[in-house]
C-alpha positions as a printed Julia matrix, in Angstrom:
606×3 Matrix{Float64}:
  -4.52   38.92  -15.86
  -7.86   38.22  -17.51
  -8.4    35.3   -19.86
  -9.21   37.62  -22.76
  -5.99   39.56  -22.35
  -3.82   36.68  -23.47
  -6.36   34.82  -25.59
  -4.95   36.06  -28.95
  -1.52   34.65  -28.1
  -2.98   31.28  -27.22
  -5.6    31.05  -29.93
  -3.31   30.93  -32.97
  -1.22   28.18  -31.55
   0.71   27.23  -34.65
   3.59   26.0   -32.53
   1.42   23.63  -30.46
   1.03   21.05  -33.2
   4.77   20.86  -33.82
   5.86   20.57  -30.23
   9.48   19.54  -29.62
  10.06   15.78  -29.93
   9.29   14.09  -26.64
  11.36   11.27  -25.26
   9.85    8.4   -23.27
  10.94   10.09  -20.04
   9.43   13.52  -20.82
   6.22   11.99  -22.16
   5.42    9.24  -19.66
   7.46    9.91  -16.53
   8.35   13.58  -15.95
   5.47   14.81  -18.08
   4.13   18.35  -17.68
   1.01   17.61  -19.74
  -2.11   17.61  -17.53
  -3.63   14.63  -19.4
  -0.64   12.4   -18.67
  -0.37   13.62  -15.06
  -4.04   12.72  -14.52
  -3.33    9.17  -15.71
  -0.33    9.0   -13.37
  -2.55   10.03  -10.45
  -5.23    7.51  -11.4
  -2.88    4.54  -11.74
  -1.0     5.41   -8.52
  -4.33    5.88   -6.71
  -5.61    2.51   -7.95
  -2.43    0.73   -6.83
  -2.73    2.31   -3.37
  -6.43    1.36   -3.4
  -5.55   -2.29   -3.96
  -3.24   -2.19   -0.93
  -5.85   -0.4     1.22
  -8.69   -2.77    0.28
  -6.47   -5.83    0.78
  -5.67   -4.65    4.32
  -9.35   -4.21    5.13
 -10.07   -7.77    3.97
  -7.3    -9.09    6.24
  -8.62   -7.41    9.37
 -12.24   -8.24    8.47
 -11.23  -11.93    8.46
  -9.68  -11.47   11.9
 -12.91   -9.86   13.2
 -15.13  -12.61   11.81
 -12.97  -15.51   12.97
 -10.86  -14.16   15.9
  -7.82  -16.24   16.76
  -8.27  -18.59   13.78
  -5.21  -19.61   11.8
  -5.13  -18.54    8.13
  -2.19  -19.48    5.87
  -2.68  -16.16    3.99
  -1.98  -14.26    7.24
   1.37  -16.01    7.6
   2.16  -15.47    3.91
   1.4   -11.72    3.95
   2.16  -10.72    7.55
   5.14  -12.99    8.3
   6.33  -12.64   11.9
   3.17  -10.64   12.72
   1.06  -13.76   12.26
   2.89  -16.67   13.91
   1.3   -19.96   12.74
  -1.2   -17.87   10.76
  -2.83  -16.23   13.82
  -2.94  -12.43   13.56
  -1.03  -10.52   16.22
  -2.93   -7.78   18.09
  -0.32   -5.13   17.27
  -0.48   -5.68   13.54
  -4.29   -5.56   13.61
  -4.18   -1.94   14.77
  -1.43   -1.19   12.25
  -3.57   -2.58    9.41
  -6.55   -0.46   10.5
  -4.29    2.61   10.69
  -2.64    2.25    7.29
  -5.93    1.19    5.64
  -7.59    4.39    6.83
  -4.65    6.59    5.88
  -4.3     5.1     2.4
  -8.0     5.18    1.56
  -8.69    8.7     2.85
  -5.58   10.49    1.62
  -3.93    8.46   -1.1
  -6.99    7.06   -2.89
  -9.89    9.43   -2.27
  -8.0    12.72   -1.97
  -5.14   12.33   -4.45
  -6.65    9.56   -6.59
  -9.96   11.37   -7.06
  -9.07   15.1    -7.03
  -5.66   14.57   -8.59
  -7.02   12.55  -11.5
 -10.1    14.5   -12.43
  -8.98   18.03  -11.49
  -5.98   17.49  -13.75
  -7.89   15.91  -16.59
 -10.94   18.15  -16.61
 -10.01   21.64  -15.44
  -8.03   22.63  -18.56
 -10.29   20.67  -20.94
 -13.61   21.94  -19.54
 -12.65   25.61  -19.13
 -10.93   25.77  -22.53
  -7.28   26.11  -21.49
  -4.16   24.77  -23.19
  -2.91   23.26  -19.92
  -2.62   24.05  -16.23
  -1.29   27.44  -15.11
   2.02   25.8   -14.21
   2.91   22.48  -15.82
   6.08   22.25  -13.75
   4.25   22.67  -10.41
   1.74   20.12  -11.6
   4.49   17.59  -12.29
   6.12   18.41   -8.94
   2.79   17.88   -7.18
   2.4    14.39   -8.66
   5.96   13.32   -7.89
   5.66   14.49   -4.29
   2.45   12.45   -4.03
   4.3     9.47   -5.53
   7.19    9.93   -3.07
   4.81   10.08   -0.1
   3.07    6.9    -1.36
   6.44    5.14   -1.56
   7.39    6.27    1.98
   4.01    5.04    3.29
   4.51    1.64    1.63
   8.11    1.43    2.92
   6.79    2.0     6.46
   5.02   -1.37    6.19
   8.38   -3.13    6.14
  10.22   -1.59    9.11
  11.18   -4.0    11.86
   8.85   -2.77   14.62
   5.93   -2.58   12.19
   4.0     0.28   10.61
   2.27    3.13   12.46
  -0.44    1.86   14.82
  -2.64    4.42   16.53
  -5.7     4.54   14.27
  -5.64    6.73   11.15
  -6.11    9.81   13.39
  -2.83    8.96   15.23
  -3.79   10.59   18.53
  -1.04   11.15   21.08
   0.21    9.79   23.44
   0.34    6.55   21.42
   1.79    8.42   18.46
   3.93   10.83   20.48
   5.87    8.31   22.58
   8.15    6.1    20.45
   8.38    3.59   23.33
   4.6     3.25   23.85
   4.15    0.19   21.59
   5.84   -1.4    18.53
   3.7     0.67   16.14
   4.87    3.92   17.75
   8.45    3.56   16.57
  10.06    3.99   13.16
   6.78    3.2    11.39
   5.12    6.23   13.0
   8.02    8.49   12.04
   7.74    7.38    8.42
   3.95    7.91    8.56
   4.51   11.53    9.65
   7.19   12.14    7.0
   4.94   10.63    4.32
   2.01   12.83    5.37
   4.17   15.99    5.42
   5.25   15.31    1.82
   1.66   14.45    0.87
   0.38   17.77    2.27
   3.02   19.71    0.31
   1.91   17.87   -2.85
  -1.74   18.6    -2.14
  -1.08   22.31   -1.58
   0.92   22.68   -4.8
  -1.85   20.93   -6.73
  -4.62   22.99   -5.12
  -2.92   26.34   -5.8
  -2.45   25.31   -9.42
  -6.13   24.36   -9.81
  -7.33   27.63   -8.24
  -5.12   29.83  -10.45
  -6.08   27.87  -13.57
  -9.82   28.23  -12.99
  -9.56   31.94  -12.17
  -7.16   32.97  -14.96
  -7.3    30.58  -17.9
 -10.98   30.31  -18.84
 -11.64   30.62  -22.58
 -13.58   33.53  -24.1
 -17.23   33.44  -23.0
 -16.64   30.98  -20.12
 -18.01   33.06  -17.24
 -18.12   31.52  -13.75
 -21.87   30.88  -14.18
 -21.21   28.86  -17.32
 -18.7    26.55  -15.67
 -19.73   22.9   -15.46
 -20.47   21.84  -11.86
 -17.44   19.53  -11.98
 -15.17   22.57  -12.22
 -17.02   24.38   -9.42
 -16.52   21.31   -7.22
 -12.79   20.97   -8.02
 -12.27   24.72   -7.57
 -13.94   24.86   -4.14
 -12.26   21.59   -3.08
  -8.89   23.16   -3.84
  -9.77   26.22   -1.76
 -10.79   24.02    1.22
  -7.47   22.16    0.82
  -5.42   25.37    0.88
  -7.26   26.56    4.0
  -7.14   23.38    6.06
  -4.16   21.21    5.0
  -1.53   23.56    6.53
  -3.14   22.97    9.94
  -2.53   19.22    9.64
   1.05   19.96    8.57
   1.55   21.96   11.77
   0.11   19.07   13.82
   2.46   16.61   12.1
   5.5    18.84   12.63
   4.69   19.42   16.32
   4.24   15.66   16.73
   7.62   15.03   15.09
   9.12   17.51   17.6
   7.45   15.78   20.54
   8.73   12.43   19.32
  12.27   13.31   18.34
  13.23   16.61   19.98
  11.91   16.31   23.52
   9.19   18.99   23.34
   5.82   18.65   25.12
   3.18   20.09   22.81
   0.82   17.13   23.22
   2.19   15.37   26.32
   1.72   15.9    30.04
   1.89   13.75   33.19
   2.68   10.5    31.4
   3.38    7.31   33.35
   4.87    4.23   31.71
   4.99    1.14   33.95
   4.86    3.32   37.06
   7.68    5.57   35.92
   6.94    9.28   35.47
   8.18   10.76   32.19
   9.57   14.3    32.1
   6.9    15.71   29.74
   4.9    18.59   31.27
   2.26   21.05   30.15
   1.17   19.69   26.77
  -2.36   18.72   25.77
  -3.45   15.8    23.6
  -6.74   17.68   23.06
  -4.75   20.39   21.22
  -3.71   17.69   18.74
  -7.34   16.66   18.31
  -8.27   20.25   17.47
  -5.47   20.57   14.92
  -6.19   17.19   13.37
  -9.93   17.63   13.04
  -9.64   21.17   11.75
  -8.3    19.43    8.67
 -10.1    16.15    9.33
 -13.59   17.44    8.81
 -12.97   19.64    5.75
 -11.1    16.56    4.47
 -14.43   14.72    4.32
 -15.65   17.35    1.86
 -12.33   17.47    0.0
 -13.06   13.79   -0.64
 -16.77   14.16   -1.32
 -17.18   17.37   -3.37
 -15.26   16.17   -6.46
 -17.42   13.03   -6.44
 -20.57   15.17   -6.23
 -19.29   17.35   -9.09
 -18.64   14.3   -11.26
 -22.12   13.01  -10.4
 -23.72   16.31  -11.5
 -22.04   16.09  -14.9
 -22.63   12.36  -15.47
 -26.23   12.51  -14.28
 -27.24   15.48  -16.43
 -25.58   13.94  -19.5
 -27.22   10.55  -19.01
 -30.66   11.87  -18.03
 -30.57   13.99  -21.24
 -31.87   16.87  -19.09
 -30.42   20.12  -17.77
 -29.16   19.78  -14.2
 -31.93   20.95  -11.87
 -31.11   24.13   -9.94
 -27.64   24.98  -11.23
 -27.3    28.09   -9.06
 -28.59   26.24   -5.99
 -26.0    23.52   -6.69
 -23.19   26.09   -6.82
 -24.51   27.81   -3.69
 -24.69   24.47   -1.85
 -21.06   23.68   -2.78
 -20.0    27.07   -1.39
 -22.15   26.64    1.74
 -20.74   23.15    2.4
 -17.2    24.53    2.0
 -17.8    27.32    4.49
 -19.65   25.19    7.05
 -17.09   22.38    6.84
 -14.52   24.6     8.54
 -16.66   25.34   11.64
 -17.86   21.87   12.64
 -14.67   20.0    13.59
 -15.65   19.82   17.28
 -18.31   17.18   16.6
 -15.47   14.62   16.49
 -14.57   15.61   20.05
 -17.86   15.58   21.97
 -16.44   13.22   24.59
 -13.06   14.9    24.98
 -14.25   16.88   28.03
 -15.64   19.71   25.9
 -17.75   22.41   27.53
 -21.4    21.36   26.9
 -22.23   24.84   25.62
 -19.47   24.57   23.01
 -20.87   21.12   22.19
 -24.26   22.67   21.46
 -22.63   25.25   19.16
 -20.88   22.51   17.18
 -24.14   20.53   17.1
 -25.89   23.55   15.58
 -23.26   24.15   12.86
 -23.1    20.43   12.09
 -26.85   20.11   11.61
 -26.77   23.17    9.32
 -24.71   21.16    6.81
 -27.8    19.0     6.32
 -29.4    21.9     4.41
 -26.96   22.28    1.46
 -26.53   18.48    1.43
 -30.29   18.01    1.11
 -30.4    20.65   -1.65
 -27.92   18.54   -3.6
 -29.78   15.28   -2.96
 -33.17   16.7    -4.0
 -31.67   18.36   -7.08
 -30.14   15.07   -8.2
 -33.46   13.29   -7.76
 -35.27   16.07   -9.65
 -32.71   15.9   -12.46
 -33.51   12.19  -12.85
 -37.28   12.82  -12.71
 -38.86   12.15  -16.15
 -35.42   12.06  -17.75
 -34.56    9.85  -20.71
 -32.22    7.79  -18.52
 -29.2     6.15  -20.14
 -28.33    3.58  -17.48
 -24.69    2.99  -18.35
 -22.17    2.06  -15.61
 -21.19    5.7   -14.96
 -24.85    6.66  -14.49
 -25.5     3.7   -12.17
 -22.56    4.64   -9.96
 -23.81    8.25   -9.87
 -27.28    7.12   -8.78
 -25.61    4.79   -6.26
 -23.7     7.78   -4.89
 -26.94    9.66   -4.24
 -28.26    6.6    -2.38
 -25.21    6.18   -0.12
 -24.95    9.96    0.37
 -28.49   10.01    1.76
 -28.27    6.83    3.87
 -24.82    7.74    5.21
 -25.88   11.34    5.8
 -28.92   10.39    7.88
 -26.77    8.69   10.52
 -24.63   11.85   10.54
 -27.59   13.68   12.07
 -27.37   11.29   15.04
 -23.59   11.61   15.36
 -23.7    15.39   14.95
 -25.94   15.74   18.01
 -23.76   15.91   21.12
 -26.25   14.1    23.39
 -26.92   11.24   20.98
 -23.28   10.91   19.92
 -22.1    10.02   23.42
 -23.87    6.65   23.22
 -22.35    5.56   19.93
 -19.04    7.45   19.9
 -16.1     5.19   18.97
 -18.37    2.26   18.12
 -18.93    0.6    14.76
 -21.87    2.99   14.24
 -19.33    5.73   13.47
 -17.4     3.41   11.14
 -20.6     2.52    9.27
 -21.61    6.19    9.0
 -18.46    7.62    7.54
 -17.72    4.68    5.27
 -21.12    5.11    3.61
 -21.18    8.89    3.39
 -17.53    9.48    2.58
 -15.87    6.21    1.63
 -18.43    4.48   -0.56
 -19.94    7.71   -1.95
 -16.54    9.05   -3.01
 -15.52    5.66   -4.4
 -18.71    5.58   -6.5
 -17.83    9.08   -7.75
 -14.36    7.83   -8.68
 -15.81    4.85  -10.55
 -18.42    7.01  -12.31
 -15.65    9.37  -13.42
 -13.46    6.54  -14.68
 -16.26    4.92  -16.71
 -17.36    8.31  -18.11
 -13.98    9.85  -19.0
 -12.05    6.66  -19.8
 -12.57    7.31  -23.55
 -11.08   10.79  -23.09
  -8.09    9.43  -21.18
  -7.31    6.26  -23.13
  -9.14    6.77  -26.48
 -11.05    3.5   -25.98
 -14.33    2.42  -24.38
 -14.62    0.23  -21.28
 -16.7    -2.93  -21.47
 -20.25   -2.03  -20.47
 -21.37   -5.5   -19.34
 -18.38   -5.92  -17.01
 -19.26   -2.45  -15.72
 -22.77   -3.67  -14.86
 -21.36   -6.69  -13.0
 -18.96   -4.41  -11.15
 -21.72   -1.99  -10.14
 -24.37   -4.45   -8.96
 -22.02   -6.67   -6.96
 -20.28   -3.63   -5.41
 -23.56   -1.85   -4.59
 -25.19   -4.87   -2.94
 -22.05   -5.79   -1.01
 -21.36   -2.21    0.13
 -24.75   -2.09    1.83
 -24.23   -5.69    2.97
 -21.08   -4.58    4.78
 -22.12   -1.25    6.25
 -25.84   -1.63    6.93
 -25.45   -4.41    9.54
 -22.47   -2.53   10.98
 -24.84    0.18   12.3
 -26.52   -2.44   14.49
 -23.19   -3.79   15.72
 -22.38   -0.21   16.77
 -25.72    0.36   18.46
 -25.09   -2.83   20.45
 -21.97   -1.09   21.76
 -19.1    -2.86   20.02
 -16.06   -0.53   20.14
 -13.92    0.32   17.11
 -10.37   -0.93   16.63
 -10.6    -3.93   19.02
  -8.97   -6.87   17.32
 -11.4    -9.3    18.92
 -14.45   -9.06   21.14
 -14.26  -12.51   22.74
 -13.52  -10.96   26.16
 -17.06   -9.52   26.23
 -19.72  -12.24   26.58
 -22.48   -9.74   25.72
 -21.09   -9.47   22.18
 -21.09  -13.21   21.51
 -24.44  -13.08   19.74
 -22.98  -10.61   17.22
 -20.43  -13.12   15.91
 -22.73  -14.16   13.07
 -23.24  -10.53   12.02
 -19.48  -10.05   11.85
 -19.15  -13.15    9.7
 -21.91  -11.87    7.41
 -20.17   -8.47    7.07
 -16.85  -10.15    6.26
 -18.39  -12.43    3.6
 -19.91   -9.38    1.9
 -16.56   -7.58    2.16
 -14.69  -10.46    0.51
 -17.2   -10.6    -2.36
 -16.96   -6.8    -2.79
 -13.16   -7.11   -2.9
 -13.47   -9.74   -5.64
 -15.79   -7.43   -7.62
 -13.01   -4.82   -7.79
 -10.91   -7.38   -9.68
 -13.58   -7.29  -12.4
 -13.1    -3.5   -12.58
  -9.3    -3.84  -12.68
  -9.49   -6.39  -15.49
 -11.93   -4.15  -17.41
  -9.7    -1.1   -16.85
  -6.41   -2.71  -17.93
  -7.89   -4.77  -20.79
  -9.85   -1.81  -22.22
  -6.74    0.37  -22.1
  -5.2    -1.82  -24.82
  -8.05   -3.74  -26.46
 -11.18   -1.67  -25.81
 -13.4    -0.52  -28.68
 -11.89    2.69  -30.14
 -14.0     5.67  -29.1
 -15.72    8.3   -31.22
 -15.06   11.95  -30.37
 -18.19   12.45  -28.23
 -19.37    8.99  -27.11
 -21.89   10.2   -24.49
 -23.27   13.07  -26.64
 -22.19   15.54  -23.99
 -22.06   19.36  -24.07
 -18.84   20.2   -22.26
 -15.71   21.39  -24.07
 -13.52   18.33  -23.46
 -15.53   16.43  -26.09
 -14.77   19.11  -28.71
 -11.05   18.36  -28.41
  -9.63   15.77  -30.82
  -9.5    12.12  -29.71
  -5.71   12.09  -30.22
  -4.0    13.75  -27.27
  -2.1    16.75  -28.55
   0.02   19.26  -26.7
  -2.28   22.22  -26.07
  -5.52   20.18  -26.3
  -7.03   21.83  -29.42
  -5.71   22.25  -32.97
  -5.67   25.93  -33.87
  -8.08   28.16  -32.0
  -9.54   27.29  -28.6
 -13.36   27.03  -28.86
 -15.29   30.03  -27.5
 -18.22   29.46  -25.16
 -21.72   30.8   -25.83
 -23.93   28.94  -23.34
 -23.93   26.93  -20.09
 -23.01   23.25  -20.04
 -26.47   21.72  -19.61
 -28.53   22.42  -22.75
 -29.88   18.86  -23.13
 -33.19   18.15  -24.94
 -33.59   21.9   -25.52
 -36.08   22.92  -28.22
 -36.92   26.07  -30.19
 -40.43   27.63  -29.87
 -41.55   25.54  -32.86
 -40.67   22.34  -30.99
 -37.57   21.42  -33.05
 -34.16   20.66  -31.55
 -31.64   23.5   -31.87
 -29.3    21.25  -33.85
 -31.28   19.03  -36.22
 -31.76   15.43  -34.93
 -29.52   16.09  -31.93
 -30.82   16.42  -28.35
 -27.74   18.24  -27.02
 -26.09   21.6   -27.76
 -22.34   21.83  -27.04
 -21.1    24.91  -25.21
 -19.29   26.28  -28.27
 -22.49   26.53  -30.38
 -23.69   30.18  -30.6
 -27.15   31.13  -29.27
 -29.63   31.18  -32.19
 -31.87   34.14  -33.03
 -35.15   32.67  -31.84
 -33.59   30.66  -29.0
 -34.05   31.65  -25.39
 -30.88   31.34  -23.28
 -31.63   29.29  -20.17
 -31.32   31.45  -17.07
 -30.33   28.91  -14.53
């Protein structure tokens, strides 16, 4: 059904202002309002982020000072750190749960869940999502999976421990090690619920963007944020079911005696009865989601950056159509490159060269985005607020992290650094830090829309500069540790004399990591304090063009009083002038999307 077909019903929304009285439960807990659900996603994501970052600080301390006794280890890890010395099993468990939480619970749900929910209805001019009920269900399934993941930390044998990719046979044999027991089962259950949540959310976002755009909002007038969320949701729908199948087959191997991923297994000289399975099949299933997942994490951050950067450079985004095309190209290519994670799994070298080719192709749309961001900044009237700084920081880490991807995407070069800290450094910069910067940029930029107050700008500056310096301080030296050959996931390298000289580098990395962790406390304080005591916001604090700033500051059911605004132009008419050199709206260097095209004005053909 087209948007115009039901626009008259929606436009005269006399009933929206006098919505039925909401109780505490229907407003704050089981809410079907997209604005409240986005806050629920954000707060849940931040809580999971605190857990994930805390874990990384614990294992960084172990790497810097292996075998040392720390009272905090004993306090937090209990029996897993006798006398304050970290146990080898729990080290791997911490790495596993840290990766899982940060990739899925913070950067997938926390980023897409928050901003897709907040912005899709507000920026396309819709009253709410296509299905408020499915939206609520999606959040509560995410919440349930988060709870299950946290519960798995407290089971007796310890949480899942096989790396965040949970390759069999470690993950498929409950008796293989302590972290293969109940903790692994809970990990799989949590991920199955998470995938269901993600699919429900994604379907909702897709239907909303296709069907509920306001009058005049053609696809080529959509802000780039919405393009990014829309394509991200499509990638999710295509690739998440494959991970669900991998998880279900793994549950069967573990609990029902099947042999999908197991064959010829010996434990302490005893032959197990499993025959005919292949652990490489699991790798294929996992990475068929695993690589698109990188872009599920990254594209929303790039979309947010496009919006924040254009607004704060007071310039139209450079190359709108090229930006949309690059999002679509990245989405397509992301589904045909998964084999580059498996170059040393005994893959046919010819197949390796095919995956190398498709992987290197992704550099083209990625470079288009990077150059377009730089060109958008060029000669702009830059407003360097915290959101803008994080957006510029994202472009920096996207480029530096992406360059090492060219090395890892080449099958011959990858063999030398596969499974070393070089890989860790690469994907943390390009996916972890970049997406985190996108999340922060989005929070600083849309906080006034979410909480009706402004965040403290000076604390934002402290947060950005300390985080930016420390992020490079952590991951830049890590490339050299990887090139020296230090393997990932080893809880100490003291058994290898050739790595002794790298001890100081590991200490340096850990010191930077601890300072970066402390900087996030500044953000948390700013976030929570501003929620209650921040300066009340005006309706359009950043002088932005998109529709969400035309909605009233007070959150109302249905987003707009009376008629939904109609759209007459694209979202990026900043600093636009008439032929006589005057601004289109007197003394105002921006033109919101709901302002009609004037007689002597030329519509920008982007």
